[in-house]
C-alpha positions in Angstrom: -176.8 49.8 -259.2 -173.4 48.6 -258.9 -173.3 49.4 -255.4 -174.5 46.5 -253.3 -175.8 46.5 -249.8 -174.9 43.4 -247.7 -176.8 44.6 -244.6 -179.1 41.7 -244.5 -176.0 39.3 -244.2 -174.3 41.0 -241.5 -177.6 41.3 -239.6 -177.9 37.5 -240.2 -174.4 36.7 -239.2 -174.9 38.7 -235.7 -178.4 37.4 -235.3 -179.7 40.9 -234.8 -183.1 42.2 -236.1 -183.3 45.4 -238.4 -185.7 46.9 -235.6 -182.8 46.5 -233.0 -180.4 48.0 -235.3 -182.5 50.9 -236.0 -183.0 51.7 -232.3 -179.3 51.2 -231.6 -178.0 53.4 -234.6 -181.0 56.1 -233.8 -182.7 56.1 -237.2 -186.2 54.7 -238.3 -186.9 51.2 -239.3 -188.4 52.8 -242.8 -184.9 54.4 -243.2 -183.1 51.4 -242.4 -185.1 49.5 -245.0 -184.7 51.8 -247.5 -180.9 51.4 -247.1 -181.1 47.5 -246.9 -183.1 47.4 -250.1 -180.3 49.4 -252.1 -183.0 52.1 -252.8 -180.8 54.7 -250.9 -179.3 57.3 -252.8 -176.5 58.3 -250.2 -175.7 57.3 -246.6 -174.3 59.6 -244.0 -170.9 58.6 -242.7 -172.0 59.2 -239.2 -174.8 56.6 -240.0 -172.3 54.0 -241.6 -170.0 54.7 -238.6 -172.7 53.9 -236.1 -173.8 50.6 -238.2 -170.2 49.3 -238.2 -169.9 50.2 -234.5 -173.0 48.6 -233.7 -172.3 45.3 -236.0 -168.6 45.4 -235.2 -167.9 45.5 -239.0 -166.0 47.3 -241.5 -167.7 49.4 -244.1 -166.6 47.1 -247.0 -168.7 44.1 -245.0 -171.5 46.3 -245.8 -171.1 47.8 -249.3 -169.8 45.9 -252.1 -169.1 47.5 -255.7 -169.9 45.6 -258.6 -168.8 46.5 -262.1 -171.4 47.0 -264.7 -171.4 44.7 -267.8 -171.1 46.4 -270.9 
């Protein structure tokens, strides 16, 4: 998938556990795990906003586009 989720990197930089972030933003740890693994098909802007607020980052810190090689 050409969209890379860098949530693990940001969590490590902030020294925060996934469980703690899930509690702060109000989603289950299972849903956060799906997002972190890149298996999510979509993300709500409200969830993205909550993640950015909790981690004091920008959406571009979490999501990255990687071009497919032909």
